[in-house]
Phi, psi and omega in degrees: 000138176284165182276129182248145182271162189306318186297333187262012181251133175238135183246115189225123174274139172258113179239175180147160179294166179298143180075013177284335174106030179294312190293320175297317175293323172310303178309311178300324181295307179303320179291316176303327179276349177089007183287325175241158179256356184207135184274133178276173178229154178297318180305318179283345175066040178227035176274153181291323189276325180261075184250003173284140178311314184294330178291319183294319185299308188268344175078024174215157181289128178253314180251147170297136186238122173283126168220134184249134176232160173247124184213123180051045172069022174229156173255110178266108173272118181246142163243109184284104193269149169290144186273336181287139167301344177294336190236046181289341188299318177301315178307306187300318179296312183304321180289335178288326182251001174265174184251341175207175178232136168259105187272113179270129187240130178283113182291350177279320188252345175084217181276110181270163184290333174302309179298318180306307183299329176292317178299324173302326176293315176305309175304317172306319184272349183057048183261135171304147178227144174236130176261141172230120180274112186256174184053042176286351174277355182285152178286353183249012183289138176221091181304306189295319175288333172292316175298318178299324182293317177302316180290328178297324176275318186250000174071219179290351182294328184284115181238115186285129174255325182221153169213150185280150174280328177212157181245175173083197187307334184272008181298121174202004182226139180223136176262123183254116183275354178287303182261359175059056173224160174249134178254138181226131187249155169276168189299330177281001179071220179074225180287126184277168164273131178265114180238168177284149175298128178300164182297321186287354180249351188299319182291320176294314183299320181290324177290325173292321176301314182294324174294322172298319175298315180298317183290318187286327180292334181297335195257000175222129183299312180295334175292321172299314177302316179294325176299312179298323183286312188258349179078006182196174178222153182272174184300319182295319177301312177306312182300317177304309176291327172293324179299318182296312183297321181296317184293322178295340194078017183267345179229133174242090184297147179242120174254164184237131172213158162235099185295328175304317182265357183060049178237133184079003183286314182300313179291331175291318183290326184290317183292320176300319180293319188280313197242331177305149179311133172276166178303327182279351177268350184282160171299132180299137176294148179240138181283176180288346180266004180082013179270131176278136185247105179282148180281069185261123180289340176269354177284172172295159190278139172218130172244147170233133191262113182262342187211144171222132176224164167252108193250152183301134175065010177241310182108212186283129175244130180246127183260131184219164171244133179282115186277326182203158175081191178236106183282127176243149182301135177088000182292145173259127183229155182251137182284125185287341185274326178226009174082358180289153183263144180223124181265124170272080188294330181216133175241143186229149159258148189236161170216099181059234181280345183282139181234133177240120174292134179226162185268336179201153176225139182270168177306131181093356183263158180254149175206183180218144174235159185243136167051051171287149192290309195221042179244131180235168175315131174096348185292148174242129183249130183233158172279173179301135180090354179257149175225037176294137166222124182268142189296152173297144184276141174266133186251155179296147178292150182294153178227012184209131185218146178215148167278136185242137181224128175293142179285332177252116189296341173296337184279358189305309181295316173302317181299313181296315175301316177305312183294322179291322174296316180293333173293334175296320182290320183222095189290354174275356166270123181231129176246133176219134172274114188261117176297318182299314190267343182060043177214152167276117185252129171251138181249152174198187182278336182179183187295319179296325185296315185281323172308316182294319182299310182303313182308310181293317175303319188274327181265328179267318181270346182059047179239094178293135181222166173234154169256143179225159182297127177282149177291163177268132181282077177281165171236147182249140172214187181233159184241348177213171179278147177212162174225162179200156178237138171218134171250124172255123188220126180214135180233119182235027177105309182256235185291137177270185174226137182206126175194130179237135185231135169242125182212156175243140173245158173205160177297144175245131169234146174305136184086343182287119184284144174291120176300145174276342178223138168246145179235131178224127173054043178065023174242136186260136179240110177276136181255125173234085190304123177260322182212146180226125175241139175244119181260112172281106187285138188296337182264005181106147183082188179222160169238124183245118188249116183246126173271110184235025180278123176247164174079358185073023181300319174231124183291144184305334187283352175264348179307312178299328181285327171305305174307321179298315180294322173299311181301322177300317175291325177297328181282344179214090194294154180306327190278304188232000188083001183278162174297143174258158188208164168050064177231136170256126182241123175249111173275117185247343180198179176165193177216152175234169174236130185301341182245310191276351179281131174212180186295319181292329177299314181288327178299315181292317177299313180298311178304310186285329182290322185288322177300316182291317180296319178303310184290343177266003191252029177065058182293148176221146177261135174260147179232151181289129176251128185250145174274116179251123178240118181254134169250113194226133174305136186311331183288342181252006188297313188296316178304311180296320181296316177300320182298313178301318184289333170293352179252027178057031179281152170251108181292120185266333182177172176217155175207163179257146173219087185068229179275011180240152172248143178260124179239117179249142182210166175248119186229131176296139180305327175306324181274001184258002183313310186247024182297323182301316182290312179299314184300316175301318183291320182287332188241009179071024181079009185260005173242161180217162179213165177226143171225153187212134177309129178253295187192169170263142183216153177303133179283156170302159184297320182294322176290322175296321178301318181288323175293323179291324184288323180291324183286329182292315177299317180300313178301331182283326180292327178293000000 
């Protein structure tokens, strides 16, 4: 591959819902540019972009895949993104480093929820978008309905450049209103015949061209003046206005393709090369120090690594974007994070698993390096004199979790290492050893996401694992005041143990004053606080520890031990073994022994006195409640709402968003265990959701009784 200058490079993310045909389109573009001699298919498991074993096994894209092509004197860098929400991490990373997106729309299904979700990310990142309507050769294709759906959602930004003369199996002609020509393909596709627009299409083509001209003129003042003077614009002027409108995100051009038949692909690629935003037209990336970095090929070199994979027969491959400078083979660069040196001994351009060695790459280009020493996703490598560090990409929060257990206990360490490595490849896979739940928890975006993780562990790393239902991180608290006394006494022949603690517990709220008197069984207990400690609990809430001992009944040196004993019980609450929170403890009396009292005695006395008081203080279990937002086609709204209500959900509101409904609810985490799978089943995969922790709330009494019973049984088994 020849060396391309920054001005001739285009970086494009290929997005779209599952089944829209992105990977098939990628095959057609690779074929048209001469990278491959024969187009592969998903069914035959021989596509360039879906080359990982897990992708071949399941028949869907898991990892975003970079492929570079030469076409019409331009270098087009594409990143083929997964369509499923489960693999959104790769899409987010791709959209951060590319300059525009090619959104593939399924002509059979119209605007699907996967595309809607991806477009939200695009809007957040202010990325330009071009639409291409695919599968127009399908017998269920409906171009007009698809365009109407796009316009209903994105309004006047959607501007038709092409439309099909006919849809379905007879699709082979497209009218292009930019150059006012009709393209006609032979059954094998490829290069079309360019014809004049037929008489019966002139009126429609003229109307759409006028709409295109008006949209293009809006973005350049001199074009608007020309339009008012002449009533029209020529093709060059339209392109000028379109380029500006696309860069601003105010125009979404619409093209037509059949990726399967290789029809319309060349024209789409030509437009991407000529009109899609250049690297130099994109918003400048900003370092963590607020420095804007221009894609200047003559500046010192800086690389940003946005993707890392372990690939069959190769090992670790690190993918990067040249942010500035001209990278040359053999350069020594410095890792901005830790100062380590890295030699780029070999640099490659890629097309899926295919790697082609090149001698240099300029600012704005993509490349890959193999087996770097200390480079991870998100790393920045700099030339001498640079200290650039680009910010980490923010990924969506997980919405599906499972406890993972190795079938063979001896594989525990190996499993931990594999999960750490896999999180480098996909940061939306998260693994955490939970001290609280006493489980290794893996988090992901959905059932497919974690199923893929399991497949890779078992097939690539040879670690058989099982998924289990994860425990729920309940919290325990109290609802009223209570008191308890506990004496710890032990005599074992030599030195004994003695400690006695009298304490009171009460619910704590910020701003709640400490009472001066407590009454229990007609007896008054006066409180004289000598010292107060507020412990901000790592799991949320507070423990307020008050020393109200007078007269030297307990020496001050034993107070830390009492607090330690209480904290032990706070970390494993008396009811279910869950963390306790929002409790005030007042130690008001006790006894010591001049010889036998020691720290362990008072730690045990404090812990047991606290446990007894806690149980008598109207203890309650709190459960985590999540805010859940569901995007669902209107036809499925009733089913989805009924399902949520069966999960103890509190429906908070609804709103319309085009052909979709937005449903917001608050749902206990316990009820969300299988929600990803259920929602997909209810809606045929046409709905999506996001969830975020909201608050802890009291569980219903019947749920609490069941939890107490289950914990008692579990404790007896142990």
